[in-house]
C-alpha positions in Angstrom: 127.1 104.2 78.5 123.8 104.3 80.4 122.0 107.6 81.2 122.5 108.3 84.9 121.0 110.4 87.7 123.2 111.7 90.6 121.6 111.8 94.0 123.2 114.0 96.7 122.3 112.9 100.2 121.7 115.4 103.0 121.0 112.7 105.6 117.4 111.8 104.9 116.2 108.4 106.2 114.5 107.7 102.8 117.3 108.7 100.4 117.6 105.1 99.3 113.9 105.2 98.2 114.7 108.0 95.8 117.3 105.8 94.1 114.8 102.9 94.1 112.2 105.0 92.3 114.7 106.1 89.7 116.0 102.6 89.2 112.4 101.3 88.9 112.2 103.5 85.9 115.1 101.6 84.4 117.5 104.4 84.9 120.9 104.0 86.7 121.4 106.2 89.8 124.1 106.7 92.4 123.9 108.2 95.9 126.8 110.3 97.1 127.2 112.6 100.1 126.2 116.2 99.6 129.7 117.4 100.2 131.4 115.2 97.6 134.2 116.7 95.4 132.8 119.2 92.9 135.2 117.8 90.3 133.5 114.3 90.8 130.2 115.9 90.1 131.4 117.6 87.0 132.9 114.3 85.6 129.7 112.4 86.5 127.6 114.8 84.5 130.0 115.8 81.6 131.9 112.5 81.1 129.9 109.7 82.6 126.4 110.1 81.2 124.8 112.1 84.0 121.6 113.7 82.9 120.3 115.2 86.1 120.8 115.8 89.8 118.4 115.2 92.8 119.0 116.8 96.2 117.6 114.7 99.0 115.8 115.8 102.1 117.6 115.9 105.5 117.3 116.5 109.2 119.1 119.8 109.4 117.7 123.3 109.3 118.9 125.7 106.5 118.5 128.5 109.0 121.3 127.1 111.3 124.9 128.3 110.9 127.0 125.6 109.3 124.1 123.5 108.0 124.7 121.5 104.8 124.8 123.2 101.4 124.9 121.8 97.9 128.2 122.3 96.0 127.7 125.4 93.8 128.7 123.5 90.7 125.3 121.7 90.9 123.6 124.9 89.7 126.2 125.7 87.1 126.4 122.5 85.0 123.2 123.2 83.0 121.5 119.9 83.8 118.0 119.7 85.5 118.1 119.7 89.3 115.3 118.5 91.6 115.4 119.6 95.3 113.3 117.5 97.6 112.3 119.0 101.0 115.7 120.1 102.5 117.1 119.9 99.0 114.5 122.5 97.9 115.2 124.7 100.9 119.0 124.8 100.4 118.5 125.4 96.7 116.3 128.4 97.5 118.7 129.8 100.1 121.8 129.4 97.9 120.2 131.1 94.9 119.0 134.1 96.8 115.7 133.1 98.3 114.7 132.8 102.0 113.9 130.0 104.4 112.4 130.4 107.8 111.1 128.3 110.7 107.3 127.9 110.8 104.9 128.0 113.8 102.9 125.3 112.1 104.9 122.3 110.9 103.7 119.7 108.4 104.3 116.1 109.2 102.3 113.4 107.4 99.4 113.6 105.0 98.8 116.9 103.1 97.3 118.1 99.9 98.9 120.3 97.4 97.1 122.4 94.8 99.0 122.6 91.5 98.5 126.1 90.3 100.9 126.5 87.4 102.3 124.7 84.4 105.1 122.4 85.4 106.5 119.3 83.7 106.9 117.6 87.1 103.1 117.3 87.3 102.5 116.4 83.7 99.3 114.2 83.3 98.5 114.5 87.0 95.4 116.1 88.7 95.4 119.6 90.0 95.1 118.3 93.6 97.7 115.8 94.8 97.8 113.8 98.0 101.4 114.0 99.4 103.6 113.2 102.4 105.2 116.1 104.2 107.9 116.1 106.8 109.3 119.6 107.5 109.4 122.4 110.1 111.1 125.1 108.0 109.6 126.4 104.8 110.6 128.6 101.9 109.3 132.1 102.4 110.8 133.9 99.4 111.7 132.3 96.1 114.9 133.2 94.3 114.8 135.4 91.2 113.5 133.5 88.2 111.4 131.0 90.1 107.7 130.8 90.1 105.2 128.9 92.3 103.5 125.9 90.8 101.9 124.3 93.8 100.7 125.3 97.3 99.6 123.5 100.5 97.8 124.8 103.6 101.1 125.6 105.3 103.5 125.9 102.4 102.9 128.8 99.9 105.7 127.4 97.8 105.1 123.6 98.0 106.6 123.4 94.5 108.5 125.9 92.5 110.4 126.0 89.2 112.9 128.1 87.3 111.9 126.8 83.8 114.8 128.5 82.0 117.4 126.9 84.2 115.5 123.6 84.7 115.6 123.9 88.5 112.8 122.3 90.4 111.9 122.3 94.1 109.2 120.4 96.0 108.5 120.6 99.7 106.9 117.1 99.9 108.4 113.6 99.5 107.6 111.9 96.2 109.8 108.9 97.0 107.6 107.5 99.8 104.6 105.2 99.4 102.4 107.8 101.1 102.7 110.1 98.1 100.5 108.0 95.7 101.7 109.8 92.5 105.3 110.2 93.7 106.6 107.6 91.3 105.0 109.4 88.4 106.5 112.8 89.6 110.0 111.3 89.8 109.5 109.6 86.4 108.4 113.0 84.9 111.7 114.5 86.2 113.9 111.6 85.1 112.4 110.8 81.8 110.4 113.9 80.7 112.8 116.6 82.0 116.2 115.0 82.1 115.5 112.9 78.9 116.8 109.6 80.3 116.1 106.5 78.4 114.7 103.3 79.9 117.7 101.0 79.1 119.1 100.0 82.5 118.2 97.0 84.7 119.8 95.4 87.7 120.5 92.3 85.6 122.5 94.3 83.1 124.4 96.0 85.9 125.4 92.6 87.3 126.5 91.4 83.9 128.5 94.5 83.3 130.2 94.3 86.7 131.1 90.6 86.1 132.7 91.5 82.8 134.7 94.4 84.4 135.9 92.0 87.1 136.9 89.4 84.6 138.8 92.0 82.6 140.8 93.1 85.6 141.5 89.7 87.1 142.4 87.9 83.8 143.7 84.4 84.6 144.4 85.2 88.2 142.1 84.2 91.1 140.4 86.3 93.7 
């Protein structure tokens, strides 16, 4: 069984890029909608080799009634969780923090200053060029979280609860415009979640063919 990463999609246009970055690191990943069955999530983590969960960005506002939320089980399974943009904001709101609209929005290039120890930024410089795309921002962190990076408009550009292995970043590491984004995702997938580098698309194809042959037997499809 391969190590796996579960990606919950909140409607971002670049969620597929998150999966691509994970798979580039030779780790299997699956994308599922944010409101998938909590029992599916539990089985994915506890029975199918899931080592971590990533919450994608999305177009909604956490401040609006009825906006998407992550299933609460995500924060109860004891595996590392990485919230990206909207994923960070809903994590903060669900765990007791606060999110609010901002008079000054961040779209495009920005710099974040890494100000604390965090495994996400292992072996990276204290100043990182990143790509932002958000109007809301976290204004109060949940209990147990600490700030590890700031930008000109985001006092909590990155935050972590080290004890619970919960990470949030306001920028998008999955896009090309965040030069060290691939390393940040790798730090999460390999360094924090402990995934091995033992999956390739070729092996996935071979495994799928064997599964189909086992089901079909001597029949034809």
